[in-house]
C-alpha positions in Angstrom: -0.1 -0.3 0.0 1.7 3.1 -0.8 -0.3 6.7 -0.5 1.5 10.2 -2.6 1.1 13.8 -1.5 1.7 16.8 -4.1 0.9 20.1 -3.1 1.8 23.5 -4.8 1.2 26.4 -2.3 2.0 30.1 -2.1 1.9 31.5 1.4 2.5 35.3 2.2 2.7 37.2 5.2 3.9 40.8 6.6 6.0 39.6 9.1 8.4 36.7 10.3 11.2 35.3 12.7 13.9 37.6 11.5 12.8 41.2 12.5 11.3 44.5 11.7 12.6 46.1 8.4 10.8 48.9 8.3 9.1 49.9 11.7 7.1 52.6 10.2 6.1 50.7 7.4 5.0 47.2 8.2 3.0 46.5 5.4 6.0 46.8 3.2 7.4 43.6 4.6 4.5 41.4 2.7 5.9 39.2 0.9 6.7 35.3 1.0 6.1 33.5 4.6 9.3 31.9 6.2 7.5 28.7 6.2 6.5 28.9 2.2 7.1 25.7 0.5 6.3 25.9 -2.9 6.3 22.2 -4.3 6.4 19.5 -2.0 5.6 15.5 -2.8 5.4 13.1 -0.2 5.2 9.4 -0.7 5.0 6.7 2.1 4.4 2.9 2.0 4.0 -0.3 3.6 4.9 -3.7 2.1 4.3 -6.6 4.0 7.4 -8.7 2.4 5.7 -12.1 0.9 9.2 -14.2 2.0 9.7 -17.9 1.0 6.9 -20.2 1.9 8.8 -23.2 3.7 12.0 -24.0 5.3 14.5 -22.1 7.2 14.6 -19.6 4.6 10.8 -19.0 5.0 11.1 -18.6 8.7 14.0 -16.1 8.3 11.9 -14.3 5.5 8.1 -14.0 6.3 6.7 -11.7 8.4 9.0 -8.5 7.9 7.3 -5.3 6.7 9.0 -2.4 5.3 8.0 1.1 5.3 9.9 3.8 3.2 8.9 7.6 3.6 10.0 9.7 0.5 9.9 13.6 0.9 10.7 15.8 -1.7 10.2 19.6 -1.7 11.6 23.2 -2.7 13.6 25.4 -0.7 12.6 28.3 2.0 13.0 31.7 1.4 15.3 34.1 2.9 16.5 37.4 3.8 19.5 39.3 2.7 19.5 41.5 5.7 22.3 43.3 7.7 22.7 43.4 11.5 25.4 46.4 11.6 24.5 49.9 13.3 24.4 53.1 11.5 25.7 54.2 9.0 27.1 50.7 8.1 24.0 49.1 8.6 20.8 50.4 10.0 20.4 52.2 6.7 17.1 54.0 7.8 18.4 54.8 10.8 15.1 53.8 12.7 17.0 52.3 15.2 16.3 48.9 14.4 19.3 46.6 13.1 17.2 44.5 10.2 17.9 46.4 7.3 17.8 45.0 3.6 20.3 46.6 1.2 19.4 47.6 -2.8 19.0 45.0 -5.4 22.1 43.7 -6.9 23.0 43.6 -10.7 21.7 40.3 -10.7 18.4 40.9 -9.5 16.0 39.3 -6.3 16.5 35.9 -7.9 19.3 33.3 -8.4 19.4 29.5 -9.4 22.2 27.9 -7.4 23.4 23.9 -7.2 23.8 22.4 -3.8 27.6 22.9 -4.3 27.5 26.6 -4.9 25.6 26.9 -1.6 28.4 25.4 0.3 30.9 27.9 -1.3 28.7 30.7 -1.6 25.8 31.7 -3.6 27.0 35.7 -3.3 29.1 37.9 -1.9 28.2 40.9 0.3 29.8 43.1 -2.2 27.1 42.2 -4.7 24.4 44.2 -2.4 24.7 48.0 -2.4 24.2 50.1 0.3 21.3 52.8 -0.1 21.9 56.3 0.8 21.9 57.2 4.3 19.0 57.4 5.9 16.9 55.5 3.4 16.0 51.9 3.3 17.1 49.7 1.0 14.6 48.4 -2.1 15.3 44.6 -1.7 12.4 43.5 0.4 11.9 40.5 2.6 12.2 36.7 1.6 13.3 37.6 -2.1 15.7 34.3 -2.4 14.9 30.9 -2.1 17.2 28.6 -0.1 18.2 24.7 -1.1 15.6 22.3 -1.5 15.3 19.0 0.4 15.1 15.4 -0.9 15.1 12.6 1.7 13.9 8.9 2.5 13.5 7.4 5.3 13.2 3.5 5.7 12.0 1.0 8.6 11.8 -2.7 8.7 10.0 -4.6 11.3 9.0 -8.0 12.7 6.5 -9.2 14.8 7.1 -12.3 16.9 4.5 -14.8 19.2 5.9 -14.1 22.8 3.5 -16.8 24.4 5.2 -16.3 27.7 3.2 -13.3 28.9 0.3 -14.6 27.1 -1.6 -15.6 23.5 -1.5 -12.0 22.0 1.6 -11.3 23.5 4.0 -10.4 20.5 7.8 -9.1 20.2 8.4 -6.4 17.8 11.9 -5.8 16.5 12.4 -2.8 14.4 14.9 -0.6 12.6 15.1 2.8 11.2 17.5 4.7 8.8 17.1 8.3 8.7 18.5 10.2 5.5 18.8 6.8 4.0 20.9 7.4 1.0 22.8 9.8 3.0 22.0 12.9 1.3 23.3 16.0 2.0 20.6 18.4 2.8 21.4 22.0 3.2 19.9 24.7 5.2 19.2 28.1 4.2 22.6 30.0 3.8 23.6 32.6 6.2 22.2 36.0 4.9 23.5 38.6 7.3 25.6 40.8 5.6 28.0 41.5 8.7 28.8 37.5 9.0 31.9 36.2 7.6 29.7 33.2 6.6 27.5 34.9 4.0 25.8 33.2 1.7 27.5 29.9 2.5 24.9 26.9 3.9 27.1 26.1 7.1 24.3 23.5 8.5 24.4 20.0 7.4 22.3 17.4 9.2 24.0 14.0 9.1 22.4 10.5 8.6 21.3 8.4 12.0 20.6 5.0 12.5 18.4 3.3 15.7 17.2 0.2 16.2 14.7 -1.2 18.5 12.5 -3.9 20.2 9.3 -3.6 22.3 6.6 -6.1 24.0 3.0 -5.7 23.7 0.1 -7.6 24.1 -2.7 -9.1 26.6 -0.9 -10.6 29.9 -3.6 -11.7 31.7 -7.7 -11.6 32.0 -10.2 -12.0 35.1 -13.2 -14.0 34.7 -16.7 -14.5 36.5 -19.2 -17.3 37.3 -22.1 -16.4 35.0 -20.2 -16.1 32.1 -16.7 -15.8 30.9 -15.1 -12.2 30.6 -12.2 -11.3 29.2 -11.1 -7.8 30.5 -7.3 -7.7 28.9 -4.2 -5.5 30.3 -1.6 -4.9 28.2 1.9 -3.9 28.9 4.3 -1.8 26.5 8.0 -1.1 26.6 10.3 -0.2 24.0 14.0 -0.4 24.0 15.8 1.8 21.6 19.8 2.1 21.0 21.5 3.9 18.3 24.1 2.8 16.0 27.3 5.0 16.4 28.6 3.6 13.4 25.6 5.2 11.4 25.9 8.8 12.4 28.4 9.8 9.4 
């Protein structure tokens, strides 16, 4: 069984988590929302692996369930700004340090590969400063960060555990986050005052974890007139991370 979801969205707002560009003109910040993901495709599936029919091979391969989850999406927007003080920053001298420069020669859109985001998609010298006392015209959330492509995978199997009751079972499960170890970059540093400006510096790593848990009916009670079962379930989960998978 598999499910796919695809979305094309456009979220806009007049404020974000970064700061205030112009305190006297908050509506001038109306642009893409910080969480605006234009395109997103997610696919999740559950596959009961048939395995071999008989013999040792059947005992080993039967009963396993694989569950992959695939997520593909475009990047999040970000704002190029300066946290400096007047006159090198705070261009309009309103006392707020979150000011934007003027639009650079290449405009307010740039297409870059992942390697370019690591090396730097632009430099601070690309962005001209406005005249003193004037706000820059670049605007908010004009550029888009790197997209995301991620595959998570889990494999599990349940075994009967009659020691704790007829319906008790022991489930063993393994999970791998970011199965193909793809480098999914975060948005680049967008503060003109930073030495890392224009570069994506955060890179998540692959993570593996194994676990097992026991669940099912442990005991029941009976009455004289008729048998009635009152199930009580016990659940415990043991998880451990495989250190060798953190890379």
